[in-house]
Structures are given as structure tokens and as C-alpha cells.
C-alpha positions in Angstrom: 23.1 -4.5 14.7 26.4 -3.6 14.5 28.0 -1.9 11.6 31.6 -3.1 11.0 33.9 -0.2 10.1 36.5 -1.4 7.1 39.9 -0.1 7.3 41.4 0.9 4.0 45.2 1.0 3.5 46.5 3.6 1.3 49.9 5.1 0.3 51.0 8.6 1.3 52.1 10.7 -1.5 55.2 13.4 -0.5 56.5 15.7 -2.6 60.1 17.0 -1.9 62.8 19.2 -3.4 66.2 19.3 -1.7 68.9 20.7 -3.9 72.3 21.0 -2.5 73.3 24.2 -4.0 71.8 27.8 -3.9 69.1 28.8 -6.3 71.3 31.5 -7.7 73.7 28.9 -8.6 71.3 27.4 -11.0 72.0 28.0 -14.7 69.7 30.4 -16.4 68.0 30.0 -19.8 67.4 33.0 -21.7 67.8 31.4 -25.1 67.2 28.5 -27.3 70.9 28.0 -27.9 71.6 27.8 -24.1 68.7 25.3 -23.7 70.3 23.1 -26.7 73.8 23.4 -25.0 72.3 22.1 -21.6 70.6 19.6 -23.0 73.3 18.2 -25.1 75.4 18.2 -22.0 72.8 15.6 -20.5 72.2 13.7 -23.3 73.7 10.4 -24.2 75.3 11.6 -27.5 76.2 8.0 -28.4 72.0 7.2 -28.8 71.3 10.5 -30.5 71.5 9.2 -34.1 70.4 5.7 -32.9 66.9 6.3 -30.7 64.5 9.1 -30.3 64.4 10.2 -26.8 62.7 13.1 -24.9 63.9 15.6 -22.2 62.3 18.4 -20.4 63.7 21.2 -18.7 61.9 22.6 -15.7 62.2 26.2 -14.8 61.5 28.5 -11.8 60.0 31.9 -12.4 63.3 33.4 -13.1 64.0 30.8 -15.8 66.5 29.0 -13.5 66.9 25.5 -14.1 64.9 23.1 -11.5 66.0 20.1 -13.6 66.2 18.1 -16.4 63.9 15.0 -16.9 64.3 12.2 -19.0 60.4 11.7 -20.4 60.8 8.6 -23.0 62.8 6.5 -25.1 61.6 5.4 -28.1 62.6 3.6 -31.4 64.3 4.7 -34.4 61.3 6.8 -35.8 59.2 7.7 -32.6 59.0 8.3 -28.9 56.0 8.8 -26.7 55.8 12.4 -25.2 52.6 11.8 -23.3 51.1 15.3 -21.7 49.9 13.6 -18.6 53.5 12.6 -17.9 54.8 15.8 -18.8 52.5 18.1 -16.8 52.6 15.7 -13.8 56.3 16.1 -13.4 56.2 19.7 -14.1 53.4 20.0 -11.1 55.4 17.7 -8.9 58.2 19.8 -9.3 56.3 23.2 -8.9 58.0 24.6 -12.2 56.5 27.5 -13.5 57.6 26.9 -16.7 59.2 24.2 -19.0 61.2 23.5 -22.4 60.1 20.1 -24.0 62.6 18.5 -26.5 63.2 15.2 -28.6 65.7 14.2 -31.1 65.5 13.1 -34.7 68.0 10.3 -35.1 67.9 10.8 -39.1 69.2 14.6 -38.4 66.4 15.8 -40.1 65.5 18.8 -37.8 61.9 19.7 -39.6 59.1 19.3 -37.4 56.7 16.6 -38.3 53.0 17.2 -38.2 52.6 15.1 -34.8 55.4 17.5 -33.7 53.4 20.4 -34.4 50.4 19.1 -32.8 52.1 18.1 -29.6 53.4 21.2 -29.4 50.2 23.0 -29.7 48.5 20.8 -27.2 51.2 21.3 -24.6 50.9 25.0 -25.0 47.4 25.0 -24.4 47.5 22.4 -21.3 50.4 24.9 -20.0 47.9 27.5 -20.1 45.2 26.0 -18.2 47.7 24.9 -15.4 49.6 28.4 -15.6 52.7 26.5 -16.8 54.4 28.4 -19.6 55.9 26.0 -22.5 58.5 28.3 -23.8 59.9 26.3 -26.4 60.0 22.5 -28.1 63.5 21.8 -29.4 64.2 19.1 -31.9 67.5 18.3 -31.6 70.8 16.4 -33.3 74.4 15.7 -32.6 75.4 19.2 -34.2 72.4 21.6 -34.6 68.6 22.1 -33.3 65.2 23.5 -34.5 63.3 25.8 -31.8 59.7 26.2 -32.4 60.0 29.6 -30.4 62.8 31.0 -32.7 60.5 30.0 -35.7 57.6 31.9 -34.3 55.5 28.8 -33.4 55.1 29.3 -29.7 
């Protein structure tokens, strides 16, 4: 009896990073204020008081910015920050650390219980993967709240 060999088709996964500038030209983040300024340059400020959105700053070992990633867009009262998505992107980019952010359309910068729970979950997940979660910023048009500055990181 001859056994047939079945051929499976699978997709090849490739990860590449091809910046068109030198590593020394990347901005270096040393404070929550710098992170906030960078994020607001990339945010659609026309939506900051309309929809809740989330972005992530990816950093190398020297805290130089590898990139900013749109994580999610939600509604008026929430958006999804899925740790699996956050860490899969961070791993693909070979990032050493990250800063997570989202806005509160109401302008109230006080973190919710869900914001605090997520931040703690991301900190613990980052430890397992050796990816430092430096900060979680809640932003508005004219100000921000930093978990790190408030001693919650």
C-alpha cells in the first residue's frame, strides 16, 4: 500500500524594518512631556474630543522612537487596547520599550478603573517579554495625565 503525501500551503511570515534615516536622527524620549508632544503631532486633533483612540510609541534600547502605531479607534466612551495586539506589534518591531496612550474625549484626564487595570496588565506582560512599559498617557487637546509621573508605573 502506497501512502499519499499531502502538500500543505502555508503563508511565509516576514518581518522587516527599513527606515530611511539614521538611528541618531530618531527622536529620543526622556519625559512624559516629550511623549505627549510627539503624540499630539501624530494625532488627528479634529477627533480628540469626538472619539476615543489609542496609539503606542515603540522605543529602542536608547529610548529613540522606532515608530508610532495606531492601536484602536472606538466610540465616545471607550476603545479596545488588546494586550495581544500591543505586544505582537512590539515583538514584530523588536522594540525594547513602549509608551501606550489613549485620549478621553470628555477632557477628563483622571484614569478609570479599567485604565488602571490595563496598565497593570501591560506592565506584567511586558516583564515576561522583557519589554518595558515606560508610561501610559491619557491625553486631551491641551494636557495629559502620565501614569509614570504619578508613580503608578
